MOPAC internal coordinates of N, CA, C and O (Angstrom, degrees):
PM7 1SCF
backbone

  N    0.0000 0     0.00 0     0.00 0    0    0    0
  C    1.5067 1     0.00 0     0.00 0    1    0    0
  C    1.4507 1   116.52 1     0.00 0    2    1    0
  O    1.2310 1   118.41 1  -153.55 1    3    2    1
  N    1.2470 1   120.63 1    26.45 1    3    2    1
  C    1.3665 1   120.35 1  -177.66 1    5    3    2
  C    1.5081 1   110.38 1   -72.86 1    6    5    3
  O    1.2310 1   121.94 1   -35.50 1    7    6    5
  N    1.3306 1   113.89 1   144.50 1    7    6    5
  C    1.5557 1   120.00 1  -177.73 1    9    7    6
  C    1.5189 1   113.30 1    80.19 1   10    9    7
  O    1.2310 1   118.56 1   177.86 1   11   10    9
  N    1.2757 1   120.36 1    -2.14 1   11   10    9
  C    1.4690 1   120.05 1  -177.26 1   13   11   10
  C    1.5632 1   107.92 1   -84.83 1   14   13   11
  O    1.2310 1   124.07 1   -38.51 1   15   14   13
  N    1.3990 1   109.79 1   141.49 1   15   14   13
  C    1.3635 1   123.47 1   173.43 1   17   15   14
  C    1.4322 1   111.95 1   -54.45 1   18   17   15
  O    1.2310 1   117.44 1   -49.35 1   19   18   17
  N    1.2883 1   122.48 1   130.65 1   19   18   17
  C    1.4869 1   126.77 1   179.06 1   21   19   18
  C    1.6104 1   114.35 1    46.97 1   22   21   19
  O    1.2310 1   126.05 1  -131.95 1   23   22   21
  N    1.2641 1   105.98 1    48.05 1   23   22   21
  C    1.5720 1   113.36 1  -169.66 1   25   23   22
  C    1.5901 1   108.72 1   -59.88 1   26   25   23
  O    1.2310 1   117.32 1   134.05 1   27   26   25
  N    1.2817 1   122.71 1   -45.95 1   27   26   25
  C    1.4766 1   120.18 1  -172.67 1   29   27   26
  C    1.5879 1   106.36 1   -73.25 1   30   29   27
  O    1.2310 1   120.86 1   145.95 1   31   30   29
  N    1.2118 1   115.97 1   -34.05 1   31   30   29
  C    1.5531 1   117.90 1  -176.75 1   33   31   30
  C    1.6525 1   106.50 1   -71.90 1   34   33   31
  O    1.2310 1   120.93 1   137.16 1   35   34   33
  N    1.3142 1   115.83 1   -42.84 1   35   34   33
  C    1.5179 1   122.65 1   178.74 1   37   35   34
  C    1.5295 1   108.94 1   -60.57 1   38   37   35
  O    1.2310 1   122.28 1   134.20 1   39   38   37
  N    1.3619 1   113.25 1   -45.80 1   39   38   37
  C    1.4507 1   114.91 1   178.91 1   41   39   38
  C    1.5958 1   112.54 1   -61.14 1   42   41   39
  O    1.2310 1   119.74 1   140.36 1   43   42   41
  N    1.2454 1   118.09 1   -39.64 1   43   42   41
  C    1.4177 1   119.66 1   176.39 1   45   43   42
  C    1.5887 1   116.43 1   -67.67 1   46   45   43
  O    1.2310 1   122.29 1   142.70 1   47   46   45
  N    1.2639 1   113.21 1   -37.30 1   47   46   45
  C    1.5609 1   120.92 1   175.23 1   49   47   46
  C    1.4954 1   108.95 1   -63.51 1   50   49   47
  O    1.2310 1   121.83 1   130.16 1   51   50   49
  N    1.2516 1   114.10 1   -49.84 1   51   50   49
  C    1.5485 1   117.38 1  -175.26 1   53   51   50
  C    1.4323 1   110.24 1   -65.28 1   54   53   51
  O    1.2310 1   121.21 1   141.49 1   55   54   53
  N    1.4361 1   115.29 1   -38.51 1   55   54   53
  C    1.4519 1   118.16 1  -179.43 1   57   55   54
  C    1.4159 1   113.79 1   -66.64 1   58   57   55
  O    1.2310 1   117.83 1   148.63 1   59   58   57
  N    1.3535 1   121.74 1   -31.37 1   59   58   57
  C    1.4746 1   123.75 1   167.39 1   61   59   58
  C    1.4794 1   116.99 1   -69.87 1   62   61   59
  O    1.2310 1   118.77 1   145.48 1   63   62   61
  N    1.3074 1   119.96 1   -34.52 1   63   62   61
  C    1.3740 1   127.12 1   166.30 1   65   63   62
  C    1.5657 1   114.56 1   -54.61 1   66   65   63
  O    1.2310 1   122.23 1   134.86 1   67   66   65
  N    1.3431 1   113.34 1   -45.14 1   67   66   65
  C    1.4319 1   125.34 1  -175.92 1   69   67   66
  C    1.5712 1   103.78 1   -70.45 1   70   69   67
  O    1.2310 1   117.24 1   138.74 1   71   70   69
  N    1.2538 1   122.86 1   -41.26 1   71   70   69
  C    1.3795 1   124.08 1  -179.45 1   73   71   70
  C    1.6062 1   109.43 1   -64.72 1   74   73   71
  O    1.2310 1   119.67 1   134.10 1   75   74   73
  N    1.2858 1   118.23 1   -45.90 1   75   74   73
  C    1.4941 1   121.82 1   175.55 1   77   75   74
  C    1.5027 1   110.60 1   -54.75 1   78   77   75
  O    1.2310 1   121.36 1   128.70 1   79   78   77
  N    1.3636 1   115.00 1   -51.30 1   79   78   77
  C    1.5007 1   124.37 1  -175.45 1   81   79   78
  C    1.5174 1   108.00 1   -61.60 1   82   81   79
  O    1.2310 1   119.91 1   129.69 1   83   82   81
  N    1.3064 1   117.79 1   -50.31 1   83   82   81
  C    1.4917 1   122.64 1   179.63 1   85   83   82
  C    1.6362 1   111.76 1   -55.70 1   86   85   83
  O    1.2310 1   122.97 1   142.11 1   87   86   85
  N    1.2980 1   111.92 1   -37.89 1   87   86   85
  C    1.5373 1   115.26 1   176.50 1   89   87   86
  C    1.4424 1   114.95 1   -73.66 1   90   89   87
  O    1.2310 1   121.16 1   125.63 1   91   90   89
  N    1.4078 1   115.40 1   -54.37 1   91   90   89
  C    1.4199 1   121.64 1  -171.62 1   93   91   90
  C    1.5011 1   113.69 1   -88.27 1   94   93   91
  O    1.2310 1   118.93 1   154.33 1   95   94   93
  N    1.2304 1   119.64 1   -25.67 1   95   94   93
  C    1.5240 1   124.53 1  -177.72 1   97   95   94
  C    1.6488 1   101.95 1    70.03 1   98   97   95
  O    1.2310 1   122.95 1    21.04 1   99   98   97
  N    1.2939 1   111.95 1  -158.96 1   99   98   97
  C    1.5604 1   119.21 1  -173.14 1  101   99   98
  C    1.6005 1   103.01 1  -104.45 1  102  101   99
  O    1.2310 1   120.34 1   -13.23 1  103  102  101
  N    1.2511 1   116.95 1   166.77 1  103  102  101
  C    1.4295 1   125.63 1   168.67 1  105  103  102
  C    1.4700 1   119.72 1   114.80 1  106  105  103
  O    1.2310 1   124.35 1   174.77 1  107  106  105
  N    1.4435 1   109.25 1    -5.23 1  107  106  105
  C    1.5347 1   117.63 1   177.37 1  109  107  106
  C    1.4646 1   105.78 1   -87.77 1  110  109  107
  O    1.2310 1   121.56 1    -9.84 1  111  110  109
  N    1.3952 1   114.61 1   170.16 1  111  110  109
  C    1.4053 1   126.97 1   167.52 1  113  111  110
  C    1.5913 1   110.36 1   -75.20 1  114  113  111
  O    1.2310 1   122.92 1   -26.43 1  115  114  113
  N    1.2443 1   112.01 1   153.57 1  115  114  113
  C    1.5242 1   120.42 1  -176.90 1  117  115  114
  C    1.5184 1   104.34 1   -54.16 1  118  117  115
  O    1.2310 1   118.76 1   137.90 1  119  118  117
  N    1.1436 1   119.98 1   -42.10 1  119  118  117
  C    1.5957 1   122.86 1  -173.71 1  121  119  118
  C    1.4051 1   110.25 1   -55.09 1  122  121  119
  O    1.2310 1   121.58 1   137.35 1  123  122  121
  N    1.4706 1   114.58 1   -42.65 1  123  122  121
  C    1.5435 1   116.23 1  -176.67 1  125  123  122
  C    1.5232 1   107.52 1   -70.25 1  126  125  123
  O    1.2310 1   115.51 1   146.89 1  127  126  125
  N    1.2682 1   126.12 1   -33.11 1  127  126  125
  C    1.3863 1   124.06 1   176.17 1  129  127  126
  C    1.4546 1   111.84 1   -69.56 1  130  129  127
  O    1.2310 1   119.55 1   146.60 1  131  130  129
  N    1.4070 1   118.47 1   -33.40 1  131  130  129
  C    1.4730 1   118.27 1  -173.80 1  133  131  130
  C    1.4661 1   102.17 1   -73.90 1  134  133  131
  O    1.2310 1   113.88 1   139.29 1  135  134  133
  N    1.4155 1   129.18 1   -40.71 1  135  134  133
  C    1.3575 1   127.03 1  -179.23 1  137  135  134
  C    1.5155 1   109.45 1   -64.87 1  138  137  135
  O    1.2310 1   117.00 1   139.23 1  139  138  137
  N    1.2889 1   123.31 1   -40.77 1  139  138  137
  C    1.4379 1   130.86 1  -179.48 1  141  139  138
  C    1.4810 1   105.59 1   -62.39 1  142  141  139
  O    1.2310 1   119.64 1   130.64 1  143  142  141
  N    1.2988 1   118.30 1   -49.36 1  143  142  141
  C    1.5246 1   122.61 1   175.19 1  145  143  142
  C    1.4085 1   118.36 1   -52.36 1  146  145  143
  O    1.2310 1   122.16 1   139.07 1  147  146  145
  N    1.3144 1   113.47 1   -40.93 1  147  146  145
  C    1.3750 1   123.40 1  -179.57 1  149  147  146
  C    1.5161 1   110.66 1   -66.21 1  150  149  147
  O    1.2310 1   118.93 1   138.72 1  151  150  149
  N    1.3347 1   119.64 1   -41.28 1  151  150  149
  C    1.3909 1   124.33 1   169.94 1  153  151  150
  C    1.6021 1   117.16 1   -58.62 1  154  153  151
  O    1.2310 1   124.01 1   135.22 1  155  154  153
  N    1.3496 1   109.91 1   -44.78 1  155  154  153
  C    1.5228 1   122.55 1  -178.24 1  157  155  154
  C    1.5404 1   102.60 1   -64.67 1  158  157  155
  O    1.2310 1   116.87 1   128.71 1  159  158  157
  N    1.2719 1   123.55 1   -51.29 1  159  158  157
  C    1.4846 1   125.58 1  -170.90 1  161  159  158
  C    1.6267 1   105.25 1   -61.22 1  162  161  159
  O    1.2310 1   122.56 1   140.05 1  163  162  161
  N    1.3614 1   112.70 1   -39.95 1  163  162  161
  C    1.5531 1   114.76 1   176.43 1  165  163  162
  C    1.5189 1   110.29 1   -62.98 1  166  165  163
  O    1.2310 1   120.55 1   136.53 1  167  166  165
  N    1.4046 1   116.55 1   -43.47 1  167  166  165
  C    1.4526 1   118.86 1  -174.16 1  169  167  166
  C    1.5930 1   110.80 1   -66.68 1  170  169  167
  O    1.2310 1   122.25 1   148.46 1  171  170  169
  N    1.2570 1   113.29 1   -31.54 1  171  170  169
  C    1.4524 1   123.57 1   178.78 1  173  171  170
  C    1.5368 1   116.40 1   -87.79 1  174  173  171
  O    1.2310 1   119.07 1   174.24 1  175  174  173
  N    1.3018 1   119.38 1    -5.76 1  175  174  173
  C    1.4603 1   123.28 1   176.29 1  177  175  174
  C    1.5999 1   107.81 1    73.97 1  178  177  175
  O    1.2310 1   117.77 1  -152.83 1  179  178  177
  N    1.2661 1   121.85 1    27.17 1  179  178  177
  C    1.5088 1   125.68 1  -178.66 1  181  179  178
  C    1.6105 1   103.55 1   -86.15 1  182  181  179
  O    1.2310 1   120.63 1   -62.79 1  183  182  181
  N    1.2657 1   116.40 1   117.21 1  183  182  181
  C    1.4040 1   117.67 1   174.99 1  185  183  182
  C    1.5818 1   113.30 1   -67.31 1  186  185  183
  O    1.2310 1   119.98 1   -45.24 1  187  186  185
  N    1.3571 1   117.65 1   134.76 1  187  186  185
  C    1.4706 1   116.54 1  -172.85 1  189  187  186
  C    1.6101 1   107.10 1  -159.82 1  190  189  187
  O    1.2310 1   123.98 1   -21.43 1  191  190  189
  N    1.3147 1   109.98 1   158.57 1  191  190  189
  C    1.5300 1   118.04 1   166.08 1  193  191  190
  C    1.4670 1   104.13 1  -126.30 1  194  193  191
  O    1.2310 1   123.12 1   -46.42 1  195  194  193
  N    1.3277 1   111.62 1   133.58 1  195  194  193
  C    1.5269 1   118.72 1   175.43 1  197  195  194
  C    1.5177 1   109.71 1   -92.05 1  198  197  195
  O    1.2310 1   120.59 1   -33.78 1  199  198  197
  N    1.2333 1   116.48 1   146.22 1  199  198  197
  C    1.5382 1   125.06 1   177.55 1  201  199  198
  C    1.4006 1   112.83 1    43.17 1  202  201  199
  O    1.2310 1   121.99 1  -134.71 1  203  202  201
  N    1.3788 1   113.80 1    45.29 1  203  202  201
  C    1.5089 1   117.36 1   175.53 1  205  203  202
  C    1.4784 1   115.60 1   -65.69 1  206  205  203
  O    1.2310 1   120.25 1   -50.78 1  207  206  205
  N    1.3165 1   117.13 1   129.22 1  207  206  205
  C    1.4584 1   119.76 1  -173.10 1  209  207  206
  C    1.6414 1   106.50 1   -99.71 1  210  209  207
  O    1.2310 1   120.94 1   -41.48 1  211  210  209
  N    1.2967 1   115.81 1   138.52 1  211  210  209
  C    1.4749 1   124.67 1  -177.47 1  213  211  210
  C    1.5508 1   106.80 1  -126.74 1  214  213  211
  O    1.2310 1   120.46 1   -39.15 1  215  214  213
  N    1.4062 1   116.73 1   140.85 1  215  214  213
  C    1.2869 1   126.02 1   175.39 1  217  215  214
  C    1.5938 1   111.61 1   -74.09 1  218  217  215
  O    1.2310 1   120.27 1   -36.11 1  219  218  217
  N    1.2935 1   117.09 1   143.89 1  219  218  217
  C    1.4396 1   125.16 1   171.84 1  221  219  218
  C    1.5233 1   113.43 1  -107.97 1  222  221  219
  O    1.2310 1   119.90 1   -44.54 1  223  222  221
  N    1.1922 1   117.79 1   135.46 1  223  222  221
  C    1.4600 1   122.81 1   174.36 1  225  223  222
  C    1.4844 1   115.39 1  -120.08 1  226  225  223
  O    1.2310 1   122.82 1   -38.53 1  227  226  225
  N    1.3186 1   112.19 1   141.47 1  227  226  225
  C    1.5105 1   117.91 1   179.24 1  229  227  226
  C    1.5232 1   104.81 1  -128.19 1  230  229  227
  O    1.2310 1   121.22 1   -59.55 1  231  230  229
  N    1.3265 1   115.28 1   120.45 1  231  230  229
  C    1.3932 1   124.39 1   179.02 1  233  231  230
  C    1.6078 1   110.22 1    48.46 1  234  233  231
  O    1.2310 1   121.31 1  -138.61 1  235  234  233
  N    1.3313 1   115.09 1    41.39 1  235  234  233
  C    1.4504 1   124.60 1  -179.92 1  237  235  234
  C    1.5132 1   117.48 1    77.13 1  238  237  235
  O    1.2310 1   121.77 1  -173.15 1  239  238  237
  N    1.3210 1   114.22 1     6.85 1  239  238  237
  C    1.5319 1   118.86 1   178.66 1  241  239  238
  C    1.6196 1   109.01 1  -107.54 1  242  241  239
  O    1.2310 1   121.64 1   -55.14 1  243  242  241
  N    1.2430 1   114.46 1   124.86 1  243  242  241
  C    1.4683 1   123.89 1  -174.92 1  245  243  242
  C    1.5951 1   101.55 1   -67.18 1  246  245  243
  O    1.2310 1   118.51 1   -51.47 1  247  246  245
  N    1.2780 1   120.44 1   128.53 1  247  246  245
  C    1.5367 1   123.15 1   175.54 1  249  247  246
  C    1.4020 1   104.71 1   -86.62 1  250  249  247
  O    1.2310 1   120.36 1   -16.68 1  251  250  249
  N    1.3299 1   116.91 1   163.32 1  251  250  249
  C    1.4278 1   121.67 1   178.34 1  253  251  250
  C    1.6339 1   108.78 1   -79.19 1  254  253  251
  O    1.2310 1   122.07 1   149.33 1  255  254  253
  N    1.3778 1   113.64 1   -30.67 1  255  254  253
  C    1.3601 1   114.59 1  -178.57 1  257  255  254
  C    1.5321 1   111.86 1   -75.51 1  258  257  255
  O    1.2310 1   119.62 1   -30.86 1  259  258  257
  N    1.2760 1   118.33 1   149.14 1  259  258  257
  C    1.5655 1   118.91 1   179.83 1  261  259  258
  C    1.5727 1   101.26 1  -121.33 1  262  261  259
  O    1.2310 1   124.53 1    -9.57 1  263  262  261
  N    1.3678 1   108.91 1   170.43 1  263  262  261
  C    1.6170 1   111.26 1   168.86 1  265  263  262
  C    1.3926 1   100.14 1  -116.37 1  266  265  263
  O    1.2310 1   122.94 1   -34.26 1  267  266  265
  N    1.3437 1   111.96 1   145.74 1  267  266  265
  C    1.5817 1   119.40 1   176.93 1  269  267  266
  C    1.5125 1   110.02 1  -121.88 1  270  269  267
  O    1.2310 1   123.70 1   -63.56 1  271  270  269
  N    1.3359 1   110.50 1   116.44 1  271  270  269
  C    1.3774 1   120.67 1  -178.16 1  273  271  270
  C    1.6644 1   111.18 1   -81.07 1  274  273  271
  O    1.2310 1   119.71 1   -47.26 1  275  274  273
  N    1.2240 1   118.16 1   132.74 1  275  274  273
  C    1.4396 1   122.73 1  -178.90 1  277  275  274
  C    1.5479 1   107.64 1   -48.20 1  278  277  275
  O    1.2310 1   120.93 1   126.36 1  279  278  277
  N    1.2769 1   115.83 1   -53.64 1  279  278  277
  C    1.4275 1   116.07 1  -178.06 1  281  279  278
  C    1.5922 1   103.37 1  -150.19 1  282  281  279
  O    1.2310 1   123.10 1   -33.38 1  283  282  281
  N    1.3991 1   111.65 1   146.62 1  283  282  281
  C    1.4575 1   122.14 1   166.15 1  285  283  282
  C    1.4521 1   101.39 1  -122.40 1  286  285  283
  O    1.2310 1   123.56 1   -55.60 1  287  286  285
  N    1.3543 1   110.78 1   124.40 1  287  286  285
  C    1.5920 1   120.57 1  -176.11 1  289  287  286
  C    1.5388 1   103.84 1  -114.08 1  290  289  287
  O    1.2310 1   121.70 1   -40.44 1  291  290  289
  N    1.3455 1   114.35 1   139.56 1  291  290  289
  C    1.4791 1   120.53 1   169.37 1  293  291  290
  C    1.5522 1   109.81 1    66.87 1  294  293  291
  O    1.2310 1   119.85 1  -164.56 1  295  294  293
  N    1.4208 1   117.89 1    15.44 1  295  294  293
  C    1.3913 1   121.01 1   179.78 1  297  295  294
  C    1.6689 1   112.17 1    61.34 1  298  297  295
  O    1.2310 1   122.05 1  -163.48 1  299  298  297
  N    1.3783 1   113.67 1    16.52 1  299  298  297
  C    1.4298 1   109.90 1  -179.02 1  301  299  298
  C    1.5488 1   111.85 1  -157.35 1  302  301  299
  O    1.2310 1   119.61 1  -171.47 1  303  302  301
  N    1.2833 1   118.36 1     8.53 1  303  302  301
  C    1.5392 1   126.53 1  -178.03 1  305  303  302
  C    1.4754 1   112.03 1  -123.32 1  306  305  303
  O    1.2310 1   118.93 1   -60.34 1  307  306  305
  N    1.3454 1   119.65 1   119.66 1  307  306  305
  C    1.4324 1   120.15 1   176.71 1  309  307  306
  C    1.5855 1   107.42 1   -86.47 1  310  309  307
  O    1.2310 1   120.46 1   -52.84 1  311  310  309
  N    1.2659 1   116.73 1   127.16 1  311  310  309
  C    1.5146 1   121.43 1   176.70 1  313  311  310
  C    1.4527 1   108.93 1  -114.79 1  314  313  311
  O    1.2310 1   120.02 1   -58.07 1  315  314  313
  N    1.3819 1   117.57 1   121.93 1  315  314  313
  C    1.4855 1   120.74 1  -176.36 1  317  315  314
  C    1.5972 1   103.53 1  -121.07 1  318  317  315
  O    1.2310 1   122.96 1   -50.14 1  319  318  317
  N    1.2859 1   111.93 1   129.86 1  319  318  317
  C    1.4747 1   118.51 1  -176.24 1  321  319  318
  C    1.5745 1   110.36 1  -105.03 1  322  321  319
  O    1.2310 1   120.94 1   -40.88 1  323  322  321
  N    1.3227 1   115.81 1   139.12 1  323  322  321
  C    1.4947 1   122.79 1   172.51 1  325  323  322
  C    1.5342 1   105.33 1  -134.49 1  326  325  323
  O    1.2310 1   125.79 1   -24.96 1  327  326  325
  N    1.3349 1   106.48 1   155.04 1  327  326  325
  C    1.5423 1   118.14 1   165.29 1  329  327  326
  C    1.4680 1   111.71 1  -132.73 1  330  329  327
  O    1.2310 1   121.58 1  -107.29 1  331  330  329
  N    1.2807 1   114.59 1    72.71 1  331  330  329
  C    1.5040 1   123.00 1  -172.02 1  333  331  330
  C    1.5928 1   110.57 1  -129.30 1  334  333  331
  O    1.2310 1   122.49 1     2.33 1  335  334  333
  N    1.3194 1   112.84 1  -177.67 1  335  334  333
  C    1.4993 1   117.51 1  -179.74 1  337  335  334
  C    1.4746 1   110.12 1   -74.82 1  338  337  335
  O    1.2310 1   117.63 1   141.71 1  339  338  337
  N    1.3995 1   122.13 1   -38.29 1  339  338  337
  C    1.3879 1   122.20 1   174.08 1  341  339  338
  C    1.5592 1   112.27 1  -156.46 1  342  341  339
  O    1.2310 1   120.80 1   -22.43 1  343  342  341
  N    1.2070 1   116.07 1   157.57 1  343  342  341
  C    1.4965 1   121.36 1   174.17 1  345  343  342
  C    1.4895 1   113.10 1   -71.20 1  346  345  343
  O    1.2310 1   121.70 1   -70.71 1  347  346  345
  N    1.3531 1   114.35 1   109.29 1  347  346  345
  C    1.5253 1   118.17 1  -178.47 1  349  347  346
  C    1.5391 1   111.69 1   -84.90 1  350  349  347
  O    1.2310 1   123.51 1   -20.15 1  351  350  349
  N    1.2503 1   110.87 1   159.85 1  351  350  349
  C    1.5183 1   117.35 1   173.43 1  353  351  350
  C    1.5109 1   113.48 1   -56.12 1  354  353  351
  O    1.2310 1   118.27 1   151.04 1  355  354  353
  N    1.3179 1   120.90 1   -28.96 1  355  354  353
  C    1.4073 1   125.24 1   175.41 1  357  355  354
  C    1.5967 1   111.33 1   -63.18 1  358  357  355
  O    1.2310 1   122.21 1   140.42 1  359  358  357
  N    1.2965 1   113.38 1   -39.58 1  359  358  357
  C    1.4623 1   112.88 1   178.20 1  361  359  358
  C    1.5253 1   118.80 1   -70.97 1  362  361  359
  O    1.2310 1   124.56 1   152.54 1  363  362  361
  N    1.4148 1   108.85 1   -27.46 1  363  362  361
  C    1.5103 1   114.27 1   173.73 1  365  363  362
  C    1.4651 1   110.33 1   -76.29 1  366  365  363
  O    1.2310 1   118.36 1   147.34 1  367  366  365
  N    1.3419 1   120.73 1   -32.66 1  367  366  365
  C    1.4498 1   121.93 1   177.16 1  369  367  366
  C    1.6367 1   109.46 1   -70.26 1  370  369  367
  O    1.2310 1   120.14 1   145.01 1  371  370  369
  N    1.2526 1   117.33 1   -34.99 1  371  370  369
  C    1.4198 1   123.87 1   178.21 1  373  371  370
  C    1.4843 1   105.06 1   -61.67 1  374  373  371
  O    1.2310 1   119.03 1   126.47 1  375  374  373
  N    1.4074 1   119.46 1   -53.53 1  375  374  373
  C    1.4020 1   121.35 1  -176.60 1  377  375  374
  C    1.4699 1   113.89 1   -61.86 1  378  377  375
  O    1.2310 1   120.78 1   140.22 1  379  378  377
  N    1.3773 1   116.12 1   -39.78 1  379  378  377
  C    1.5175 1   123.63 1  -179.06 1  381  379  378
  C    1.5034 1   106.04 1   -61.20 1  382  381  379
  O    1.2310 1   118.94 1   138.21 1  383  382  381
  N    1.3461 1   119.63 1   -41.79 1  383  382  381
  C    1.3737 1   124.05 1  -179.22 1  385  383  382
  C    1.6466 1   111.33 1   -61.51 1  386  385  383
  O    1.2310 1   120.54 1   140.75 1  387  386  385
  N    1.3028 1   116.57 1   -39.25 1  387  386  385
  C    1.4396 1   125.19 1  -179.81 1  389  387  386
  C    1.4479 1   101.83 1   -70.40 1  390  389  387
  O    1.2310 1   115.90 1   140.29 1  391  390  389
  N    1.2955 1   125.39 1   -39.71 1  391  390  389
  C    1.4055 1   120.70 1  -176.72 1  393  391  390
  C    1.4929 1   109.52 1   -72.00 1  394  393  391
  O    1.2310 1   118.62 1   148.51 1  395  394  393
  N    1.2042 1   120.23 1   -31.49 1  395  394  393
  C    1.5433 1   122.83 1   176.56 1  397  395  394
  C    1.4621 1   108.48 1   -65.45 1  398  397  395
  O    1.2310 1   119.46 1   128.73 1  399  398  397
  N    1.3595 1   118.64 1   -51.27 1  399  398  397
  C    1.4117 1   120.15 1   179.80 1  401  399  398
  C    1.4227 1   116.45 1   -54.06 1  402  401  399
  O    1.2310 1   120.06 1   135.32 1  403  402  401
  N    1.3613 1   117.48 1   -44.68 1  403  402  401
  C    1.4765 1   124.55 1  -175.94 1  405  403  402
  C    1.4118 1   111.40 1   -84.46 1  406  405  403
  O    1.2310 1   117.17 1   168.05 1  407  406  405
  N    1.3997 1   123.00 1   -11.95 1  407  406  405
  C    1.4647 1   127.69 1  -168.78 1  409  407  406
  C    1.5122 1   113.78 1    56.75 1  410  409  407
  O    1.2310 1   120.73 1  -155.53 1  411  410  409
  N    1.3324 1   116.21 1    24.47 1  411  410  409
  C    1.4393 1   125.61 1   171.36 1  413  411  410
  C    1.5715 1   106.42 1   -77.25 1  414  413  411
  O    1.2310 1   123.12 1   -33.16 1  415  414  413
  N    1.3244 1   111.62 1   146.84 1  415  414  413
  C    1.5399 1   122.02 1  -177.96 1  417  415  414
  C    1.4385 1   114.83 1   -95.25 1  418  417  415
  O    1.2310 1   119.25 1   162.54 1  419  418  417
  N    1.3895 1   119.04 1   -17.46 1  419  418  417
  C    1.3674 1   117.12 1  -174.92 1  421  419  418
  C    1.5922 1   112.42 1  -135.45 1  422  421  419
  O    1.2310 1   121.73 1   -50.89 1  423  422  421
  N    1.4317 1   114.30 1   129.11 1  423  422  421
  C    1.4480 1   111.72 1   171.87 1  425  423  422
  C    1.5475 1   106.17 1  -127.23 1  426  425  423
  O    1.2310 1   121.86 1   -26.59 1  427  426  425
  N    1.2282 1   114.04 1   153.41 1  427  426  425
  C    1.4388 1   123.97 1  -179.35 1  429  427  426
  C    1.5236 1   112.55 1  -128.73 1  430  429  427
  O    1.2310 1   121.91 1   -62.94 1  431  430  429
  N    1.3820 1   113.96 1   117.06 1  431  430  429
  C    1.4101 1   116.75 1  -179.11 1  433  431  430
  C    1.5682 1   106.49 1   -98.97 1  434  433  431
  O    1.2310 1   119.17 1   -49.79 1  435  434  433
  N    1.3378 1   119.20 1   130.21 1  435  434  433
  C    1.4751 1   117.71 1   175.55 1  437  435  434
  C    1.5503 1   111.52 1  -120.00 1  438  437  435
  O    1.2310 1   120.57 1   -44.83 1  439  438  437
  N    1.3630 1   116.51 1   135.17 1  439  438  437
  C    1.3889 1   120.02 1  -176.83 1  441  439  438
  C    1.5450 1   107.99 1  -111.02 1  442  441  439
  O    1.2310 1   117.99 1   -72.92 1  443  442  441
  N    1.3191 1   121.44 1   107.08 1  443  442  441
  C    1.4403 1   126.69 1   174.43 1  445  443  442
  C    1.5295 1   110.24 1   -81.47 1  446  445  443
  O    1.2310 1   117.42 1  -177.63 1  447  446  445
  N    1.3459 1   122.51 1     2.37 1  447  446  445
  C    1.4249 1   119.84 1  -173.26 1  449  447  446
  C    1.5214 1   117.96 1   -84.78 1  450  449  447
  O    1.2310 1   121.22 1  -177.92 1  451  450  449
  N    1.3159 1   115.27 1     2.08 1  451  450  449
  C    1.5531 1   115.88 1  -178.36 1  453  451  450
  C    1.5080 1   106.13 1  -117.18 1  454  453  451
  O    1.2310 1   124.51 1    -8.05 1  455  454  453
  N    1.4236 1   108.95 1   171.95 1  455  454  453
  C    1.5422 1   114.71 1   177.72 1  457  455  454
  C    1.4641 1   108.90 1   -65.28 1  458  457  455
  O    1.2310 1   118.91 1   149.86 1  459  458  457
  N    1.3568 1   119.68 1   -30.14 1  459  458  457
  C    1.4232 1   121.71 1  -178.86 1  461  459  458
  C    1.5391 1   106.82 1  -113.23 1  462  461  459
  O    1.2310 1   119.78 1   -44.05 1  463  462  461
  N    1.2485 1   118.03 1   135.95 1  463  462  461
  C    1.4901 1   124.05 1   179.36 1  465  463  462
  C    1.4655 1   106.82 1   -63.57 1  466  465  463
  O    1.2310 1   125.95 1   -43.27 1  467  466  465
  N    1.5257 1   106.16 1   136.73 1  467  466  465
  C    1.5599 1   110.34 1  -179.57 1  469  467  466
  C    1.4847 1   103.48 1  -123.88 1  470  469  467
  O    1.2310 1   120.42 1   -46.06 1  471  470  469
  N    1.4207 1   116.81 1   133.94 1  471  470  469
  C    1.4110 1   118.86 1   174.39 1  473  471  470
  C    1.4518 1   109.89 1  -128.77 1  474  473  471
  O    1.2310 1   118.36 1   -27.78 1  475  474  473
  N    1.2397 1   120.73 1   152.22 1  475  474  473
  C    1.4563 1   121.73 1   170.83 1  477  475  474
  C    1.5453 1   111.33 1  -140.89 1  478  477  475
  O    1.2310 1   123.77 1   -49.39 1  479  478  477
  N    1.3140 1   110.38 1   130.61 1  479  478  477
  C    1.4115 1   123.37 1  -178.71 1  481  479  478
  C    1.5397 1   109.59 1   -87.79 1  482  481  479
  O    1.2310 1   119.11 1   -49.24 1  483  482  481
  N    1.2393 1   119.29 1   130.76 1  483  482  481
  C    1.5539 1   124.52 1   170.03 1  485  483  482
  C    1.5370 1   105.07 1  -116.94 1  486  485  483
  O    1.2310 1   122.56 1   -43.76 1  487  486  485
  N    1.1873 1   112.71 1   136.24 1  487  486  485
  C    1.4444 1   125.56 1   176.88 1  489  487  486
  C    1.5598 1   112.14 1  -122.00 1  490  489  487
  O    1.2310 1   123.65 1   -55.06 1  491  490  489
  N    1.3120 1   110.61 1   124.94 1  491  490  489
  C    1.4478 1   116.49 1  -177.88 1  493  491  490
  C    1.4919 1   112.72 1   -89.58 1  494  493  491
  O    1.2310 1   118.71 1   -60.59 1  495  494  493
  N    1.2823 1   120.06 1   119.41 1  495  494  493
  C    1.4504 1   127.65 1  -174.14 1  497  495  494
  C    1.5600 1   105.84 1   -72.06 1  498  497  495
  O    1.2310 1   121.15 1   -26.88 1  499  498  497
  N    1.2553 1   115.41 1   153.12 1  499  498  497
  C    1.4465 1   125.58 1   175.83 1  501  499  498
  C    1.5702 1   109.97 1   -60.31 1  502  501  499
  O    1.2310 1   117.03 1   -42.32 1  503  502  501
  N    1.2336 1   123.25 1   137.68 1  503  502  501
  C    1.4527 1   119.75 1   172.28 1  505  503  502
  C    1.4775 1   113.74 1    94.73 1  506  505  503
  O    1.2310 1   115.33 1   176.99 1  507  506  505
  N    1.2451 1   126.46 1    -3.01 1  507  506  505
  C    1.4705 1   125.41 1   170.47 1  509  507  506
  C    1.4664 1   111.85 1  -133.08 1  510  509  507
  O    1.2310 1   120.10 1   180.00 1  511  510  509

């Protein structure tokens, strides 16, 4: 994992996800994994905010709708949970939009819906 953005933090987050998946396996709703991951983050001392709401602006006007990230870890990493057959491009676009709104550089999508845990790192490039 040399040269990875937020390497140590990412390693801890993914380790917590693996602990949850190893214990629960696949087949539960996303909300079950979210609650279990909250417990695991606490056990492992990973700083997080669950269901953190962020404002959305359009042409400088604050919209009434907000986006809610499943988790924000270490005050700089968006974590989006799924319990589906596969991580779709729409999930990646959603996470990239969250990263753009927050100006965060790293997003991690995790899919608990398969026999083997699936994660995807999204890195936001400078200038967009």
